[in-house]
C-alpha positions in Angstrom: -150.6 -65.1 103.1 -152.5 -68.1 104.6 -152.2 -69.5 108.7 -150.4 -72.3 109.1 -150.7 -75.5 111.2 -148.8 -78.0 113.4 -147.7 -79.8 115.4 -145.4 -78.6 118.4 -143.5 -78.6 121.5 -142.6 -75.4 123.1 -138.9 -74.5 123.9 -139.1 -71.2 125.5 -140.6 -68.1 126.4 -139.3 -64.8 126.1 -141.2 -61.9 127.4 -141.3 -59.2 124.7 -142.4 -55.7 125.6 -145.3 -55.3 128.3 -147.6 -58.0 126.8 -145.6 -60.3 124.7 -144.1 -63.6 124.3 -141.4 -64.5 121.7 -142.3 -68.7 121.0 -139.5 -71.2 120.0 -141.4 -74.1 118.7 -139.8 -77.3 117.9 -142.2 -78.2 114.8 -143.4 -81.6 113.1 -143.3 -80.0 110.0 -141.0 -76.7 109.6 -138.2 -77.5 112.4 -137.9 -74.9 114.8 -139.7 -72.2 114.4 -139.6 -68.6 116.5 -143.3 -66.5 116.6 -144.4 -63.5 118.3 -147.4 -64.0 120.2 -148.8 -61.0 121.1 -151.2 -60.4 124.6 -150.1 -63.6 125.5 -149.4 -62.1 129.7 -152.7 -60.1 129.2 -154.5 -62.0 132.4 -157.3 -63.2 129.7 -155.5 -63.7 126.8 -156.2 -66.8 124.7 -152.7 -68.2 124.9 -152.4 -68.1 128.8 -153.2 -71.6 129.6 -152.2 -72.6 126.5 -148.2 -72.1 126.2 -147.0 -73.8 128.6 -144.0 -76.1 128.0 -144.3 -80.3 127.8 -147.8 -80.4 126.1 -148.3 -81.2 123.0 -149.2 -78.9 121.0 -151.2 -77.8 118.6 -150.8 -74.5 116.9 -151.2 -71.8 113.9 -149.9 -68.9 112.8 -149.2 -66.7 110.3 -146.2 -66.2 108.6 -144.0 -63.0 108.1 -143.5 -60.9 105.0 -139.6 -60.7 105.8 -139.2 -61.8 109.6 -140.9 -63.3 112.4 -144.2 -64.6 112.0 -147.6 -64.4 114.6 -149.4 -67.3 116.8 -152.7 -66.9 116.4 -153.7 -70.4 118.0 -152.9 -73.1 120.0 -154.3 -76.4 121.3 -153.3 -78.1 124.1 -153.2 -81.9 123.7 -151.7 -84.8 126.7 -148.8 -83.8 129.2 -145.5 -85.4 127.7 -145.1 -86.2 131.3 -146.1 -86.8 135.0 -145.5 -83.6 137.1 -143.4 -85.3 138.9 -140.8 -85.4 136.1 -141.3 -82.2 135.1 -138.1 -81.1 136.2 -136.0 -83.2 134.2 -138.4 -82.4 131.3 -137.2 -78.4 131.3 -133.6 -79.7 131.9 -134.1 -81.7 128.3 -136.0 -78.9 126.6 -132.9 -76.7 128.1 -130.3 -79.1 126.1 -132.7 -79.3 123.3 -133.1 -75.6 122.5 -129.5 -75.2 122.1 -128.7 -78.5 120.2 -131.4 -77.6 117.4 -131.3 -74.2 116.0 -134.2 -71.7 114.4 -134.7 -73.3 110.8 -133.4 -76.5 111.4 -135.8 -79.5 109.7 -134.9 -82.0 112.8 -135.9 -82.1 117.1 -139.3 -82.2 116.8 -138.8 -86.2 116.7 -136.0 -86.5 118.1 -137.2 -84.6 121.7 -140.2 -86.7 121.7 -138.0 -90.0 121.8 -135.9 -88.1 124.8 -139.2 -87.5 126.4 -140.4 -91.0 125.9 -136.8 -92.5 128.0 -137.5 -89.9 130.1 -141.4 -90.9 131.1 -140.0 -94.6 131.5 -139.4 -95.6 135.1 -135.6 -96.6 135.0 -133.3 -94.8 137.9 -131.2 -93.6 134.8 -134.1 -91.9 132.8 -132.6 -88.9 132.4 -129.0 -90.2 131.4 -130.6 -92.5 129.1 -133.0 -89.6 127.6 -130.1 -86.6 127.3 -127.5 -88.9 125.8 -130.0 -90.1 123.3 -130.6 -86.5 122.4 -127.0 -85.5 121.9 -126.2 -88.9 120.0 -129.5 -87.2 117.6 -127.8 -84.1 117.1 -124.5 -86.1 116.0 -122.4 -85.5 118.9 -121.7 -88.8 120.1 -119.5 -91.9 118.6 -120.4 -95.5 118.0 -119.1 -96.8 121.5 -117.6 -100.1 120.1 -114.9 -97.7 118.5 -112.0 -95.3 119.3 -113.6 -91.9 118.2 -110.1 -90.4 117.0 -108.5 -93.5 115.3 -111.4 -95.8 114.3 -110.1 -98.8 115.9 -112.4 -101.2 117.0 -111.8 -102.6 120.7 -113.0 -104.8 123.0 -111.6 -103.7 126.0 -111.1 -101.0 128.5 -110.8 -97.4 126.6 -111.0 -93.8 128.0 -113.1 -90.5 128.1 -110.8 -87.5 127.1 -112.1 -84.1 126.4 -115.8 -85.7 125.7 -114.4 -88.4 123.6 -114.1 -92.1 124.0 -110.2 -93.4 123.1 -108.2 -96.1 123.1 -105.5 -96.0 124.7 -102.7 -94.9 121.6 -104.8 -92.2 121.5 -104.2 -91.3 125.2 -105.5 -91.9 128.2 -108.2 -90.1 130.6 -111.0 -91.8 133.0 -111.5 -95.5 132.2 -114.5 -96.4 130.6 -115.2 -100.2 130.4 -116.6 -102.2 128.4 -119.3 -103.3 130.3 -120.3 -99.6 130.5 -120.5 -99.3 127.0 -122.4 -102.3 126.7 -124.3 -101.5 129.0 -125.1 -98.0 127.5 -126.3 -99.3 124.2 -128.6 -102.6 126.2 -130.4 -99.7 128.2 -131.0 -97.9 125.1 -132.4 -100.7 122.6 -135.1 -101.5 125.2 -133.2 -103.9 127.5 -133.6 -104.0 131.3 -130.3 -103.0 132.7 -129.0 -101.7 136.5 -126.5 -99.3 136.8 -123.3 -99.4 139.6 -123.6 -96.5 141.3 -120.0 -96.1 139.5 -121.6 -97.0 136.5 -124.2 -94.3 136.4 -121.7 -91.6 138.0 -119.1 -92.3 135.0 -122.2 -92.3 132.8 -123.0 -88.9 134.2 -119.6 -87.4 133.7 -119.4 -88.4 130.1 -122.3 -86.3 129.4 -121.1 -83.8 131.5 -117.8 -83.2 129.9 -119.9 -83.4 126.1 -122.4 -80.3 127.6 -119.1 -78.8 128.8 -117.2 -79.0 125.4 -120.0 -77.9 123.4 -120.7 -74.8 125.7 -124.2 -75.4 127.0 -124.8 -74.5 130.1 -124.6 -77.3 133.0 -128.0 -78.2 134.5 -128.1 -79.6 138.3 -128.1 -82.5 137.3 -124.7 -82.6 135.7 -123.1 -80.4 137.4 -120.1 -81.2 139.7 
């Protein structure tokens, strides 16, 4: 069977036996795939220096006849983030690993777009990156409408059980019109300064979404 090639991001590395790794990639053309990297843990493996997260990768693999394919080559390109941002980047990949599943044909462009936000100098870049990723996965709604009844409300709304709701649909944590507009504005590239209270509320909104979908909370979103 002919080898295949694609641009990729490494999501996870799982030890397999004494010397190998099972690697999960998000690829540009093939979505999320899992490949066996045979001998990747050996000191002289050609994969050892290349199989790193947060790098642009070009991978080559041989598809399996009935199961997992085999990784045959990895070329590591440029880093996606500065070293100082790598911890936040790993948190983003951990969330992406739960959002996009093997066989899904999306994820590569969505994670790259979120990594670009994370590479910015904005004080709330992690919140921006995670929120955009959750939105791309379809877990969020329009911030100008109640997510239960669909009514448009230009006043205070509430965050309850990871959903934006109007007063008739139930109360919860107050979400001001200003915060909702600020989230939309900053994600569209505008320069927005968040107050400590608004940043805390936005973080809590994300925390509840992650909890609702049973995603293990990172340090940044754990109370």
